N, C-alpha and C positions, 0 to 999 in steps of 0.2 A: 159254758163252765169249763168246756173240753179247749174250745180258744183260746181263753184266760192262762188256762195251765200251761199252754207250747210257748206262751207269752211271756212268763214268769222265767220259765228255765233259759228261755235265752237270753234274757237279759243277764242269769248269773253268770252263762258260760261268758259273755263278752267282758262281765267285770274282772270273770278269774284270767279273760285272755291275755287282758291291761296288765295285767298283777305281772302276769309271768315274765308279757315284753319289760316292764318295767326293771324287773330285777337282771333281766342280762346286759353282761357287760355291750360297754358302748364301742360303733363300727370306725376303726380308723381309716382315715382314707390319705392313701399315701402324696405327698404334694412338692412339687419340685422345691430344691432348696439351692442356694449358691454361697460356696466357700470361699475365701479368701487368704490366698498362702500372704506370711507377711513374713515371711525368716527362709533363707537358704539355706541351713541347714537341712543335713537329713536324721533327722532323730523322732524318734516318740515321745518322747517327758512327756508323762500326762502333770499339767498342771503349772508347766512354766510360761504362760502367757500367749504360744509362740505356737503357730500356725503353719506347718510346716506343711511342704507337695505330699507325702508318706500317711501325714492323719489324717490329711485332706481326704488322701485318694479314701484310706480305708472309713472311713465317716459316708463319704458316698455310699461304699460299701457297706455302708451300717452295721458297723464294725468298729466305730472310730475312738474316743478316748475322749471324747470330748473339749478337747482342745480347740477346734475348728466348728463347734458346736451340734446342736444335736442329731444324730444319725438319722442316714433319710433310707426311705426304701423308694423315692420317686426318683425324677430325672432330674439331673444336678448338671452345676455350672462350675467350674473352679478358674478363676481368676488370680490376679495376684498384685500385690502392692506395692511390690519389690522388685529390681533387675537387676540380673544379674546371672551365674550363673550358680549351678543346683550339682554339688557330686556328689553322686550313689557311694554309700557301701558294700550297696545292695543292691538288686533287682525290687524294680516298686512293687507294692503289693498289688496283688493281679487283677482288674477287672472281670468282677465278675457278671454273670448274666442278669438281663437287665429283667428277666423274669421277677429278682430278688431284688436287686436294686435301683432296678429305670437305666435311663439312657445317663450316659457321660460325657459331657465339653470341656476339656482345658483348652484355653485361652491365652497363650504367653505374650499378649501383645507386641509381638516383635523383639521384646526386651528380656525372656526365659532364653537358657540352654541347661538342658537337663543333661547333663554326661555321666556317664559311665566309666568314667576314670581309667577307660583299656580296660579291667577288670573285669565290671559285670554289663548283662545286659541291662535294658534301660528298663521295659516293659514289656508287657506280658499280657497279652487280651483272652481273657477263655472263653466255651463255647457257649455261644446265647448272647455274650455283651455286643455293646453297643458302645463304641467309643467316636468319638471326633474331640479331633489335632487341628489347632487352627493358632497362626502364628507362631510356634514354636521351633526351638531348632533341639534336636536330639541327634546327639554326640557321643564319640568315643566308645557305642557300647559296643561289648566285645564277649563274646564266647566261640570259641574257634574251636571246638568239639560238635558242637550241637549248630538249630538253625537261629536264626535271626537273630544279628547284635543287637541292633536297636531296639525291633520291635517283633516279638511272636505272634504271631494272630493265630489260633486255633479255634478256627470255625465261630470266629465272631464276627462284628461287624467292623469295620474300623475303615473313617474318612479319614485324611491328612488331607487340609487345604492351606495354603501360605506356609508353610513349611518348611524345614532343614533336613537335610540328615546327613551326617557328614562325621567321614574318619569312624565310622561304625566296623567292625567285621565280622564276620561268621565262617563255620565251614558249608552253608548255604543262604542266603540272604541275609548279606551283610547289612544291608539298614534296614527290609521289613523282611520277614516267610510268613509267607500269605498261608495256612496253610489249612485249606478247608474252607476257606472261610470268605467273606464279602469286603474287596480291599478297594477304596476309591482317590485317587490320588489327583486332587488338582490348583495345581498354581505354586508349586512346592520342588523344589533343589534338588537332587540327588548327586554329593560327589564327593569324590575319594573315600567310599564306602567300600570293601572287599571281601570278597568270599573265597576261599581258600577250592571249593568246586564250581559252584554253578552259582550265579546270582548276584554280582557284587553290591547293588542298589538293594532290589527286591528280587528272590522269588520266589512265584506263583507256584506256589506245590497242590493244584486239586481244589483248588478254589477261583474265583472270578477277581479280576483286574481289571481296574479303568482308570486311567490312565488319560489325565487334559491337560494342556499347558503346561506343561512340566519339561525340565530339564534333569539330564542326566551326564554328568561328566566326569571322567575322570576315576571313576570306577574301575574294580577289576576281579575277574573271576575266571577258572580256566576257563568255561564257555557263559558268556550272557554276561558282558562285563557290566552292562546296563541292568537287562531285567534275564531271569531266567524264568523262563515260562513251559511248568513237565508236561507231560502230556493228560490226557483227557480235564484241561484246565482252560479258560478263556481271559486273553487278555485284547486290550481293547484301547489305540493308544489313537490322541488325537491332537491333534497341532503343539505337538514336542520337540523335543533338541533330544539327541544322543551325541556327546561330542567327546573326542579323549578317552574312549573308554579301553581297556583292554580287558583284551577277551572278547569281544566283538559287542556289539551295541545289542543284541538281544539274541536266546538262543529258545527257536520254540521247538518245542513237541508237542504243543495241543494245537488251539483255535487262538490264530495273532489277525487279530485288524487294523493296520497302520492306516490312517489316514491325515497328508497337509501334517505331516513331520519331516527333523531334515535329518540326517544321519551324518555326520562328517567328524575326518578325521579318527577313527573307532580301528583299531588293529586287533590279530590272533595273529598266535601262529599257528593256529589250526586255521580250519575253514568258518565261510560266511565275514569280512569286517563288518560291514553294518548289520545281518540279518546271515544266523542259520537257521534255517527251516530243517529239520529232522524229523520224518515220520506226520509233520505234523500240517495244518492247513492255515497258510499266510494268505492273507490278501490283505496290497498296497494298493493304495491309492491318491495322489496328485502327492507326491512326495519324492524325496531329492537325496540322493546318496550321492555324497563327493568329499573325495581323499580319503576314501575307506581303502584297508592294506588286510591279506591276509593269504595264506597257503594257498587257497581256490575258492575263490569268489570273492572278490574284492570287497562288490558289494551286497550283494546274495550267495551263500551256496543253500541249493533244492536238493535234502538228500534227500529220498525216498518220501516228499512228501506230494503235498500239494500247493502249486503257488502263481498268483495271479496279479499281474501287475499294469497299471491302469496309472495312464495320466501322470507318465513319474519319469524325473531325471540321472541321468549316472552319468557322472563326471570327475573325470580325472581317479578312476578307481583304480588301485592293485594287486594284480595278484603273481606271487615266487614263481605257480605252475600255471593253471589253467584258469581264465573267468575275470579277467577286471571290473567287470558290472555284475556277470553274474556266472555262475557255473551250475549246471544242470548236471545231478550224477542218478546213478542206482536206482533207476525205478520212479524219478519225479516228475511231476508232469507240471509241464510250464505255461502259462498265457503268458505275451504281454501285447497291448494293446497300448495303441496311443501313446511310446512314448521315446524318450530324443538317450541315445547314448551317443555321448563324444567323450575323447580324448581317455581312454581307458588303456592301461595295461595288463598285458600278462607276459612272464619272462621267459617260461618255457617254449625253445621249440615248436613252431606250428599249432602252438592253442589260440585262441579265439582269445581276443583282448576284450570285444562291444560284450558277446556271448561266446558263452564254449559248452554246446551241448555233448554230452562225454555218452550218455546214457536215456535211458526216459526219452519220453513224450515233449516236442516243445514246438509252441506257436508263436508265430509272431504276423501280429494284424496292425496296419500303421504306425508304424515303426522307423524311427530312423537310427540308423548304428553308423556311423561315422565319426574320419579324425582318430583314431586310436593311436596309439603313440610309434606300433610297427606295420599298421596296414592291415591289420589282419580283425579284421572286424566281426565279424562272423563265424565260427567254425566249426562244423556237423551235422547233423540230418534233422531236416523238421519235419513236422507232422500234422496230417490235418491239409486243412486254408492257409496258407499263406498269403494272405494282399496285399495289396497298396503297400508296401514297405520302401523304404528307401537304405539302399545299403552304397557307401561309396564305396569300397574296395568292390573291384568284379572279378577280382582271383581268387576271396574269401566271403563270401555271401551264403553260407550256407544252400548253396547247390540253388537261389533265387536267380531267374534270369532276364535279363530287362526287355522289358513289355509285356510279362507275359501276369495274368492276374494284378496287372493294376500299378506292377511293379517296378521302381525304376532302379539301376543296378549302374554302378559306375558314377556314379555323378556326386559333386559336394553340394548337400544341404544346405550353405550360405545362413548358417547359423550366425546369431549376433552373439554376446558376451553375455554369461549368465547374470541374471534379475533377480529380486522379487526375492519374497521369502515366504514358500522355498523355492529355491532358486530355480530357474526353469530358463532355456534357450529359446527367445526372439525364433523369428523367420524373417531373417533379413529382405524387402523387397527385393522383388525377381528371386524369391527360392524357388527350387522345382518344388519344393515341399507345400505348398501352398495350393490350397485345392486340389491336390491330388489323393487326399484318402478316399474313403469308401463310405459312404452316409450311412448308411445302412451299418455300418460297423459302431459308426458314432452314436447310432440313435440308439442302438442294444445295451439291455447291459452285459458289459461293465460299467460302460463308458456314457451310457444316459446324455448323451449330447454334452457334455461340460469338457471342461478343458482343465489344465492344471494351473495359465494364469487368468483364469475366471471369466474367462469369455465363453457365452454359451455355440455351443456348435449346432450345424456350421455357418460359417461367415461366408460372403463374398468378397476375400482377402486379396483376391487380384483383378478386382471391379470390373469383372467384363459379362454382371450381371447375372449370376446365375451363382446358387448359394452353396459349398461344397465343402465340406471339412480339411481341414491339413492331414496330416503326415506327422507324426511326433508330438508331443504332450502341449504343444503350442498350437492354440486358434488364434491367426491372423485375423484382428480385428477386420472388418469391413471399413473399406477406406472411402468414407466420405468424397463425393464430387467436390475437387477445389476450383473457383474461378480462376484458371489462370492468367488471363488479361484482357483487358480493352483495349481494342487496336482502332487507330483509322486506316480506313480500307478506301472511300471514297467520300473527295480527295483523301491520296494518299497521304499529302504534304500540308501545314499547316506555319504559318497563317494562309485563310484562305476568303474567300469574298462568295463561296458557291454558298448557293439557297439550298440545297439540300446536302445531308449529310450523315453519310454511314457510318455508323463502326462494327466491328466482328468481336462479340465475348466467349472465348474457347474457354473449354471445358476442358478439364483433366480424365473426363470419361463419356461417356455417353450420359444427358439430361433428356430429362422429360417435364413435361408440365411448364412451357417457356413462352410466354406472351408476352403482351406488353407492359402488365399492371406488375411484373417482377422487375421494373427497370423504374427508375426514376432519373431526369436531368438532374447536371449539378452545373447551373448554367449563372454566371456573374455578370451582369446582371440578369435576369430571370428573362424568358424567354420559350415561346412555341413548345413542342409535343413531340412524345413520340409518336409514331405513322404508322410502325411495320414491322413485323421482326418475322424473323424469315431463316428459316434454317436450312445450315449447307450443309453439314456431317451429322451424325448426330451430337457430336461435341464440339460445332461450329454453329454459333449464329452470328446473324447478321440484322442488326438493329438500324433504322432508320430514322434519319430526326427532321422536320420539313414543317413550312407553314410559315404564318404569324407574319411576322418583322423579319425572318429568317428570311422566309421566301421571296419576300418585297426585297429584300437585300437593304437594309434601315437598319440592321443587327451588329451591335461592334461590342465583343465580347467575347468570353470565354464558357465554351461548351462540353462539357464532359457525362459519366455517365455512371452513375450507381445502383449496388441493387436494393430495390426497396424492400421498407422494413417488414412487408408480409408476404413478400417472397415464396413461394412452395416450390420453388425446382427443387428435382429428385434424379435421383439414380435409378436407373430399369428395379434396382434391389430395393426402391425406396428409401435409402439413406437420405436425407434433406442434406441442401449443398448449407454450410454454415454463414451464417454472414458475416458481411468484411468486405475490403476493396482487395483488387489484385494485385501483385505487385506489381504488373504495367501496367498504368494507368493513362492511358494516353489523352490529350482533349485539344480540340480546335479551337484557334485563335480566329473568332469572324471577323473579318475588317474588309467595311463598308465603306471608309471615309480616303479619298484618292489625296494622293499627295503632293503637294505645293512646291514649287518652287520660288523659293525666299530670295535666294539673291545668287548675282552674278558680282565678283569682287576680285580685285585687281589682286593677285599676288607676289610676282613677281617680275618686272619691281615692285611692291607695293606704290610708287609715288607717279604722277605723270604731272608736264610732261615729260616725256622718256625718249632717248634715244636707241633706246634698248631691241636689238635683234631678234630678240624670243621672246614674246608677252605669257606670261601665266595667269588665265583667269582661274578666281577659284566658284563652285555651284555648290548652294547648300540647299537642300531639301527638307523639308518639315519633318520627312520619317525614310525608311530604311528602303533604297529604291534600288533597281533591278535591270538590267536590257540597258547598260548607259555606254554609249559608242562614238564615237567621231560623227556619224551621219545624225544624231538626236540635234545636232547644234547649225548653226551659220554663222558667219559674220557680215556682221551690221557696220563696214567701214567706208567714211565716206572722207575724200576722192576713194574710188575701189580699191582693192589692192592686191596683187598676184600672188600674195601669201595665202596658207590656208592653217586649217586643226588641221595639227599633225598626229595628235595622243592625246588621251582617255585615259587619267588613273582614278583608280580607288585610294583613297586618303580613309573614309569609314563609308561604312552603308549609306551616310547620306550628305556624304562629300565629297564633290570631282574633279580634280584640276584637267584646265583643257588648257592643251598649250598650241599656240600659233607661233607660225614658225616661217621660211622659206622666203621666196618670191625677190618681190622689193622690200618687203620688212628685213629679208637678213641681209639684202644690198645696201641696208641703210642710206635707200634712194626715198622714201616713201616718206611722206608727209601728210599726216590728216589723222583724223581718227577712228579706233578702230575698237566696235566692242559685240555682245555676241547677244544672235536670240537661239529661241528657241528650236527648231526644224519642221517644217510646217506636216513632217510623215512622222516626226521621231514617237518610237516606242514604248518608252519607258512607262515602267509599272513599279508600282510599291509590290513587296513580296503575297501579299494575296490576291494581285493578280488587276487590282483598282489602277487604270493609265493616268498619266500626269498630265492634267489642262495642260494646252499649248498657250500660256500667255505669259506677258514677259512679268517678273520678280517684281517686286517693292524695290528693292536696291539693286541698280542697275549699272553698274560703274564704267568707267572702257578708259583705255587709254588715247590720249594725245601724242600723235609721233610727231617730233623735228627732227628734222635733216639738215636745215636750212642751213649755210652759213654766214652770218653777217658780219658785214665788212660795216666800219666808226669811223668815213675818211672827214682829215681835221677840214674846219671851217673859218676859208682865206677872207678875210675884212677886205676890200681894198679902201 
């Protein structure tokens, strides 16, 4: 009974609970919504059938009038079915906290411009809001007595992708003011924005700003024409370009990290044409500063800050006063490692043009400073360990001396022309900076064995078999060994009938793993084998070819060498020899066929009989022959004559003229037949050395000489 009563009570409570739950209002789940703007107008006229951008934002903020659809508390996306410019009459509704209305994405598809008409700020992002702008242009926003002409981000999260900010203006942050928020900019352009105080493109005030693959050009401000980064803020710039900004590229009072970026043609009447680091902490890696100008510090001024520069290039920067490349002053701490300064200038007498250390501490390691316009490469006093630097000016080397701590002072670094992006100066072959750096410095942070041209340090740039990192931002890559030539060595000439051939292979440097398997014969027709490879020097090898029909002196053809397809020749550093044939590739023409005397023919005169006092025969051979002279021939005369062979003349390598004159022939008293024979001791050979057989030719013409006066007497018949 007691158990039954408890069960009945539980059933009644379950039924009552179910009834209560059924009477509660349903739970509403926030869902993402998409709103399509179909008008370029800027109004909130309800019921007009148009969805304007202003109405779409209000709807995404859960406060719309119904023209764009139902209000949303979830994550929303606004797109456009129209293209053109939306001209605002007032600032768009502020983007509210994501906790209230979710995240918002506005995608302009590259066809929408939102203009403040030079009268109003374009957008505001409230605390806690999360706004993403894609493929939009924010233009002509203006709020000259405040912050953020284009957008004011107040402790919100703003992401800008593939968008453009142009012609916006404010007191701080002409394009964007990031006030305590998180701002991420990727693949975007900020141009012609202005701020009367700081941050023409962006002013980062107490927030976190990340800029990637973006461009800041022709923006202006008193400080930080491109970006102003105030104290206690963080700015990270990667793969971006700052060009033609007035007021300098970046003014940093917080924490700044710049990687793989370019600062060019920025200018300021103050300090720091590329970057002004005032009381901040700035790290610059793999970046280039060129053609920037300022009163002090054309490239960078470090004023009471900490500045670390690594694997970077400073070129053609200028200062009206001091420090064309970098100016360090008022307690600043500067460390420059593996960087290159060239062709920088400063106008003030006695000022440093590459680097000027006015005060504070400065340390140089593995760095080049050279080609300063007036020769004042480095002026001031360095601190700490300054090793393995190359400074061209011996008179202006910040106190460094040649040969001390690996420093090279008073030498031209032999730089190539600027190339690459960001640009760097290559080291020409033979540069004293190649393999002259300090490996420990290169291995340690911040270099971490990296270089500005992307080659991992260290390399064996001088091809001496030892890997040593270079001085400067550039690392000369390992030069792979090169096969310079295959040349004939023994015999030295061709053609030849030698039964053994010795080639020489010359390489650009010492090589190893060289054996017969690394070469192949290039013979036509095919023949024999490589029988030996011998080292003469580490870069010179002899390759012997012998055996078979070559050694039997029965081969006729052309023999040369190729690199084998599977050759594994390397230099001592392990760099493989590239495939391919050398520029000089000599071969042997092997000739084991003896020449043949084809004919002795009459040449001058052509006819016989004759009473000429000088006879010229022609001897024709089957191929070019050599060592041909009068001793190689004899006269075959019947009766004998006192004439002789007086000249042998080359007509072509296989055709010779033999002149017979003198004695009774020239006296016109000889009567008989004169021809030629090969002399028993003749030593005529072809160029390969094959001797001419002493046999008479198939065609063997002679001269019949008639010098008899014939008298014809009349016949008298009685």
